[in-house]
PyMOL Python script that loads the backbone (N, CA, C, O; Angstrom):
from pymol import cmd

cmd.read_pdbstr("""\
ATOM      1  N   MET A   1      37.859  95.318  52.316  1.00  0.00           N
ATOM      2  CA  MET A   1      36.937  94.822  53.316  1.00  0.00           C
ATOM      3  C   MET A   1      37.672  93.821  54.195  1.00  0.00           C
ATOM      4  O   MET A   1      38.453  93.010  53.698  1.00  0.00           O
ATOM      5  N   GLY A   2      37.426  93.876  55.490  1.00  0.00           N
ATOM      6  CA  GLY A   2      38.085  92.994  56.434  1.00  0.00           C
ATOM      7  C   GLY A   2      37.320  91.704  56.661  1.00  0.00           C
ATOM      8  O   GLY A   2      36.202  91.530  56.178  1.00  0.00           O
ATOM      9  N   ARG A   3      37.930  90.826  57.390  1.00  0.00           N
ATOM     10  CA  ARG A   3      37.302  89.552  57.739  1.00  0.00           C
ATOM     11  C   ARG A   3      36.647  89.707  59.102  1.00  0.00           C
ATOM     12  O   ARG A   3      37.097  90.494  59.935  1.00  0.00           O
ATOM     13  N   LEU A   4      35.579  88.947  59.318  1.00  0.00           N
ATOM     14  CA  LEU A   4      34.899  88.978  60.604  1.00  0.00           C
ATOM     15  C   LEU A   4      35.402  87.843  61.473  1.00  0.00           C
ATOM     16  O   LEU A   4      35.532  86.709  61.012  1.00  0.00           O
ATOM     17  N   ILE A   5      35.683  88.146  62.719  1.00  0.00           N
ATOM     18  CA  ILE A   5      36.097  87.159  63.714  1.00  0.00           C
ATOM     19  C   ILE A   5      34.972  87.095  64.740  1.00  0.00           C
ATOM     20  O   ILE A   5      34.633  88.105  65.357  1.00  0.00           O
ATOM     21  N   ILE A   6      34.392  85.909  64.924  1.00  0.00           N
ATOM     22  CA  ILE A   6      33.310  85.730  65.890  1.00  0.00           C
ATOM     23  C   ILE A   6      33.868  85.031  67.110  1.00  0.00           C
ATOM     24  O   ILE A   6      34.451  83.951  67.014  1.00  0.00           O
ATOM     25  N   ASP A   7      33.682  85.663  68.264  1.00  0.00           N
ATOM     26  CA  ASP A   7      34.177  85.141  69.534  1.00  0.00           C
ATOM     27  C   ASP A   7      33.012  85.153  70.519  1.00  0.00           C
ATOM     28  O   ASP A   7      32.789  86.141  71.219  1.00  0.00           O
ATOM     29  N   GLY A   8      32.273  84.049  70.566  1.00  0.00           N
ATOM     30  CA  GLY A   8      31.097  84.008  71.428  1.00  0.00           C
ATOM     31  C   GLY A   8      30.061  84.997  70.937  1.00  0.00           C
ATOM     32  O   GLY A   8      29.603  84.899  69.799  1.00  0.00           O
ATOM     33  N   ASN A   9      29.687  85.943  71.770  1.00  0.00           N
ATOM     34  CA  ASN A   9      28.717  86.966  71.390  1.00  0.00           C
ATOM     35  C   ASN A   9      29.372  88.206  70.806  1.00  0.00           C
ATOM     36  O   ASN A   9      28.684  89.160  70.444  1.00  0.00           O
ATOM     37  N   ARG A  10      30.688  88.200  70.712  1.00  0.00           N
ATOM     38  CA  ARG A  10      31.419  89.360  70.194  1.00  0.00           C
ATOM     39  C   ARG A  10      31.827  89.117  68.746  1.00  0.00           C
ATOM     40  O   ARG A  10      32.131  87.989  68.358  1.00  0.00           O
ATOM     41  N   VAL A  11      31.833  90.183  67.952  1.00  0.00           N
ATOM     42  CA  VAL A  11      32.260  90.119  66.557  1.00  0.00           C
ATOM     43  C   VAL A  11      33.299  91.216  66.337  1.00  0.00           C
ATOM     44  O   VAL A  11      33.097  92.369  66.719  1.00  0.00           O
ATOM     45  N   TYR A  12      34.412  90.834  65.714  1.00  0.00           N
ATOM     46  CA  TYR A  12      35.482  91.772  65.405  1.00  0.00           C
ATOM     47  C   TYR A  12      35.707  91.781  63.904  1.00  0.00           C
ATOM     48  O   TYR A  12      35.516  90.765  63.235  1.00  0.00           O
ATOM     49  N   GLU A  13      36.112  92.929  63.375  1.00  0.00           N
ATOM     50  CA  GLU A  13      36.483  92.996  61.975  1.00  0.00           C
ATOM     51  C   GLU A  13      37.993  93.094  61.877  1.00  0.00           C
ATOM     52  O   GLU A  13      38.604  93.965  62.497  1.00  0.00           O
ATOM     53  N   LEU A  14      38.593  92.216  61.111  1.00  0.00           N
ATOM     54  CA  LEU A  14      40.034  92.179  60.922  1.00  0.00           C
ATOM     55  C   LEU A  14      40.382  93.031  59.711  1.00  0.00           C
ATOM     56  O   LEU A  14      39.968  92.724  58.593  1.00  0.00           O
ATOM     57  N   ASP A  15      41.131  94.085  59.923  1.00  0.00           N
ATOM     58  CA  ASP A  15      41.553  94.971  58.844  1.00  0.00           C
ATOM     59  C   ASP A  15      42.871  94.442  58.292  1.00  0.00           C
ATOM     60  O   ASP A  15      43.935  94.710  58.849  1.00  0.00           O
ATOM     61  N   GLU A  16      42.798  93.692  57.199  1.00  0.00           N
ATOM     62  CA  GLU A  16      43.980  93.044  56.644  1.00  0.00           C
ATOM     63  C   GLU A  16      44.989  94.046  56.097  1.00  0.00           C
ATOM     64  O   GLU A  16      46.194  93.813  56.180  1.00  0.00           O
ATOM     65  N   ALA A  17      44.517  95.152  55.542  1.00  0.00           N
ATOM     66  CA  ALA A  17      45.434  96.181  55.034  1.00  0.00           C
ATOM     67  C   ALA A  17      46.252  96.777  56.182  1.00  0.00           C
ATOM     68  O   ALA A  17      47.446  97.037  56.038  1.00  0.00           O
ATOM     69  N   CYS A  18      45.594  96.988  57.315  1.00  0.00           N
ATOM     70  CA  CYS A  18      46.293  97.525  58.489  1.00  0.00           C
ATOM     71  C   CYS A  18      47.336  96.524  58.986  1.00  0.00           C
ATOM     72  O   CYS A  18      48.447  96.916  59.342  1.00  0.00           O
ATOM     73  N   LEU A  19      46.991  95.251  59.012  1.00  0.00           N
ATOM     74  CA  LEU A  19      47.952  94.232  59.450  1.00  0.00           C
ATOM     75  C   LEU A  19      49.169  94.200  58.536  1.00  0.00           C
ATOM     76  O   LEU A  19      50.297  94.045  59.005  1.00  0.00           O
ATOM     77  N   GLN A  20      48.942  94.346  57.222  1.00  0.00           N
ATOM     78  CA  GLN A  20      50.066  94.355  56.289  1.00  0.00           C
ATOM     79  C   GLN A  20      50.978  95.560  56.535  1.00  0.00           C
ATOM     80  O   GLN A  20      52.202  95.441  56.484  1.00  0.00           O
ATOM     81  N   ARG A  21      50.368  96.728  56.803  1.00  0.00           N
ATOM     82  CA  ARG A  21      51.179  97.922  57.101  1.00  0.00           C
ATOM     83  C   ARG A  21      51.984  97.717  58.380  1.00  0.00           C
ATOM     84  O   ARG A  21      53.167  98.052  58.435  1.00  0.00           O
ATOM     85  N   LYS A  22      51.339  97.166  59.407  1.00  0.00           N
ATOM     86  CA  LYS A  22      52.046  96.922  60.669  1.00  0.00           C
ATOM     87  C   LYS A  22      53.191  95.934  60.468  1.00  0.00           C
ATOM     88  O   LYS A  22      54.284  96.115  61.005  1.00  0.00           O
ATOM     89  N   LYS A  23      52.927  94.899  59.695  1.00  0.00           N
ATOM     90  CA  LYS A  23      53.958  93.898  59.431  1.00  0.00           C
ATOM     91  C   LYS A  23      55.151  94.538  58.729  1.00  0.00           C
ATOM     92  O   LYS A  23      56.304  94.274  59.072  1.00  0.00           O
ATOM     93  N   LYS A  24      54.859  95.381  57.741  1.00  0.00           N
ATOM     94  CA  LYS A  24      55.919  96.060  56.993  1.00  0.00           C
ATOM     95  C   LYS A  24      56.734  96.973  57.903  1.00  0.00           C
ATOM     96  O   LYS A  24      57.950  97.082  57.744  1.00  0.00           O
ATOM     97  N   ASN A  25      56.075  97.627  58.850  1.00  0.00           N
ATOM     98  CA  ASN A  25      56.749  98.562  59.762  1.00  0.00           C
ATOM     99  C   ASN A  25      57.304  97.889  61.012  1.00  0.00           C
ATOM    100  O   ASN A  25      57.896  98.560  61.858  1.00  0.00           O
ATOM    101  N   GLY A  26      57.124  96.572  61.145  1.00  0.00           N
ATOM    102  CA  GLY A  26      57.631  95.858  62.311  1.00  0.00           C
ATOM    103  C   GLY A  26      56.832  96.127  63.570  1.00  0.00           C
ATOM    104  O   GLY A  26      57.372  96.059  64.674  1.00  0.00           O
ATOM    105  N   GLN A  27      55.543  96.434  63.416  1.00  0.00           N
ATOM    106  CA  GLN A  27      54.710  96.785  64.561  1.00  0.00           C
ATOM    107  C   GLN A  27      53.679  95.703  64.889  1.00  0.00           C
ATOM    108  O   GLN A  27      52.666  95.999  65.522  1.00  0.00           O
ATOM    109  N   ILE A  28      53.910  94.484  64.481  1.00  0.00           N
ATOM    110  CA  ILE A  28      52.954  93.405  64.723  1.00  0.00           C
ATOM    111  C   ILE A  28      52.959  93.033  66.209  1.00  0.00           C
ATOM    112  O   ILE A  28      54.021  92.824  66.796  1.00  0.00           O
ATOM    113  N   THR A  29      51.780  92.951  66.808  1.00  0.00           N
ATOM    114  CA  THR A  29      51.653  92.566  68.211  1.00  0.00           C
ATOM    115  C   THR A  29      51.295  91.080  68.301  1.00  0.00           C
ATOM    116  O   THR A  29      51.014  90.444  67.285  1.00  0.00           O
ATOM    117  N   GLU A  30      51.306  90.540  69.490  1.00  0.00           N
ATOM    118  CA  GLU A  30      50.942  89.137  69.699  1.00  0.00           C
ATOM    119  C   GLU A  30      49.506  88.884  69.252  1.00  0.00           C
ATOM    120  O   GLU A  30      49.223  87.845  68.655  1.00  0.00           O
ATOM    121  N   ALA A  31      48.601  89.812  69.529  1.00  0.00           N
ATOM    122  CA  ALA A  31      47.209  89.654  69.102  1.00  0.00           C
ATOM    123  C   ALA A  31      47.108  89.624  67.579  1.00  0.00           C
ATOM    124  O   ALA A  31      46.338  88.844  67.018  1.00  0.00           O
ATOM    125  N   ASP A  32      47.881  90.467  66.917  1.00  0.00           N
ATOM    126  CA  ASP A  32      47.894  90.473  65.456  1.00  0.00           C
ATOM    127  C   ASP A  32      48.394  89.138  64.914  1.00  0.00           C
ATOM    128  O   ASP A  32      47.847  88.610  63.946  1.00  0.00           O
ATOM    129  N   ARG A  33      49.437  88.595  65.544  1.00  0.00           N
ATOM    130  CA  ARG A  33      49.972  87.302  65.111  1.00  0.00           C
ATOM    131  C   ARG A  33      48.922  86.201  65.277  1.00  0.00           C
ATOM    132  O   ARG A  33      48.777  85.338  64.411  1.00  0.00           O
ATOM    133  N   ASN A  34      48.197  86.237  66.388  1.00  0.00           N
ATOM    134  CA  ASN A  34      47.175  85.228  66.637  1.00  0.00           C
ATOM    135  C   ASN A  34      46.070  85.297  65.596  1.00  0.00           C
ATOM    136  O   ASN A  34      45.589  84.261  65.139  1.00  0.00           O
ATOM    137  N   LEU A  35      45.660  86.503  65.216  1.00  0.00           N
ATOM    138  CA  LEU A  35      44.637  86.647  64.188  1.00  0.00           C
ATOM    139  C   LEU A  35      45.139  86.128  62.852  1.00  0.00           C
ATOM    140  O   LEU A  35      44.387  85.493  62.112  1.00  0.00           O
ATOM    141  N   GLN A  36      46.389  86.389  62.537  1.00  0.00           N
ATOM    142  CA  GLN A  36      46.970  85.909  61.287  1.00  0.00           C
ATOM    143  C   GLN A  36      47.033  84.381  61.297  1.00  0.00           C
ATOM    144  O   GLN A  36      46.729  83.750  60.285  1.00  0.00           O
ATOM    145  N   LEU A  37      47.417  83.783  62.411  1.00  0.00           N
ATOM    146  CA  LEU A  37      47.448  82.323  62.509  1.00  0.00           C
ATOM    147  C   LEU A  37      46.061  81.737  62.326  1.00  0.00           C
ATOM    148  O   LEU A  37      45.904  80.710  61.666  1.00  0.00           O
ATOM    149  N   GLN A  38      45.053  82.374  62.901  1.00  0.00           N
ATOM    150  CA  GLN A  38      43.689  81.901  62.752  1.00  0.00           C
ATOM    151  C   GLN A  38      43.268  81.948  61.287  1.00  0.00           C
ATOM    152  O   GLN A  38      42.624  81.023  60.794  1.00  0.00           O
ATOM    153  N   LYS A  39      43.626  83.006  60.605  1.00  0.00           N
ATOM    154  CA  LYS A  39      43.298  83.138  59.187  1.00  0.00           C
ATOM    155  C   LYS A  39      43.958  82.026  58.384  1.00  0.00           C
ATOM    156  O   LYS A  39      43.318  81.419  57.524  1.00  0.00           O
ATOM    157  N   GLU A  40      45.233  81.752  58.655  1.00  0.00           N
ATOM    158  CA  GLU A  40      45.946  80.697  57.941  1.00  0.00           C
ATOM    159  C   GLU A  40      45.344  79.334  58.215  1.00  0.00           C
ATOM    160  O   GLU A  40      45.260  78.507  57.308  1.00  0.00           O
ATOM    161  N   ARG A  41      44.921  79.078  59.452  1.00  0.00           N
ATOM    162  CA  ARG A  41      44.277  77.800  59.786  1.00  0.00           C
ATOM    163  C   ARG A  41      42.959  77.632  59.040  1.00  0.00           C
ATOM    164  O   ARG A  41      42.653  76.549  58.541  1.00  0.00           O
ATOM    165  N   GLU A  42      42.177  78.715  58.967  1.00  0.00           N
ATOM    166  CA  GLU A  42      40.900  78.660  58.245  1.00  0.00           C
ATOM    167  C   GLU A  42      41.133  78.362  56.774  1.00  0.00           C
ATOM    168  O   GLU A  42      40.413  77.556  56.184  1.00  0.00           O
ATOM    169  N   GLN A  43      42.132  79.003  56.173  1.00  0.00           N
ATOM    170  CA  GLN A  43      42.439  78.764  54.764  1.00  0.00           C
ATOM    171  C   GLN A  43      42.883  77.317  54.558  1.00  0.00           C
ATOM    172  O   GLN A  43      42.484  76.681  53.582  1.00  0.00           O
ATOM    173  N   HIS A  44      43.695  76.800  55.456  1.00  0.00           N
ATOM    174  CA  HIS A  44      44.163  75.420  55.367  1.00  0.00           C
ATOM    175  C   HIS A  44      42.987  74.451  55.493  1.00  0.00           C
ATOM    176  O   HIS A  44      42.912  73.463  54.763  1.00  0.00           O
ATOM    177  N   PHE A  45      42.077  74.734  56.417  1.00  0.00           N
ATOM    178  CA  PHE A  45      40.911  73.892  56.632  1.00  0.00           C
ATOM    179  C   PHE A  45      40.039  73.866  55.373  1.00  0.00           C
ATOM    180  O   PHE A  45      39.612  72.800  54.930  1.00  0.00           O
ATOM    181  N   ARG A  46      39.778  75.047  54.800  1.00  0.00           N
ATOM    182  CA  ARG A  46      38.956  75.114  53.584  1.00  0.00           C
ATOM    183  C   ARG A  46      39.609  74.372  52.434  1.00  0.00           C
ATOM    184  O   ARG A  46      38.932  73.675  51.679  1.00  0.00           O
ATOM    185  N   LYS A  47      40.916  74.516  52.294  1.00  0.00           N
ATOM    186  CA  LYS A  47      41.660  73.865  51.209  1.00  0.00           C
ATOM    187  C   LYS A  47      41.577  72.347  51.360  1.00  0.00           C
ATOM    188  O   LYS A  47      41.335  71.641  50.380  1.00  0.00           O
ATOM    189  N   ASN A  48      41.772  71.842  52.570  1.00  0.00           N
ATOM    190  CA  ASN A  48      41.755  70.400  52.795  1.00  0.00           C
ATOM    191  C   ASN A  48      40.336  69.828  52.774  1.00  0.00           C
ATOM    192  O   ASN A  48      40.152  68.651  52.465  1.00  0.00           O
ATOM    193  N   LYS A  49      39.362  70.624  53.089  1.00  0.00           N
ATOM    194  CA  LYS A  49      37.977  70.162  53.087  1.00  0.00           C
ATOM    195  C   LYS A  49      37.489  69.919  51.656  1.00  0.00           C
ATOM    196  O   LYS A  49      36.682  69.020  51.420  1.00  0.00           O
ATOM    197  N   LYS A  50      37.973  70.713  50.711  1.00  0.00           N
ATOM    198  CA  LYS A  50      37.559  70.571  49.314  1.00  0.00           C
ATOM    199  C   LYS A  50      38.090  69.275  48.711  1.00  0.00           C
ATOM    200  O   LYS A  50      37.424  68.651  47.886  1.00  0.00           O
ATOM    201  N   GLY A  51      39.285  68.876  49.121  1.00  0.00           N
ATOM    202  CA  GLY A  51      39.938  67.732  48.487  1.00  0.00           C
ATOM    203  C   GLY A  51      39.712  66.524  49.209  1.00  0.00           C
ATOM    204  O   GLY A  51      40.195  65.465  48.808  1.00  0.00           O
TER     205      GLY A  51
END
""", "prot")
cmd.dss("prot")
cmd.show_as("cartoon", "prot")
cmd.util.cbc("prot")
cmd.orient("prot")
């Protein structure tokens, strides 16, 4: 199951398995990198919010 990205009134589903395949094949685009950075920021925020 992918993650949901909410952008104003738009909702996108992030297919993490697809991103991993693209990364492995060297096919990552700038948009893919931005989504990955957003995911890492969210994880960092959640981790720091707990402590």
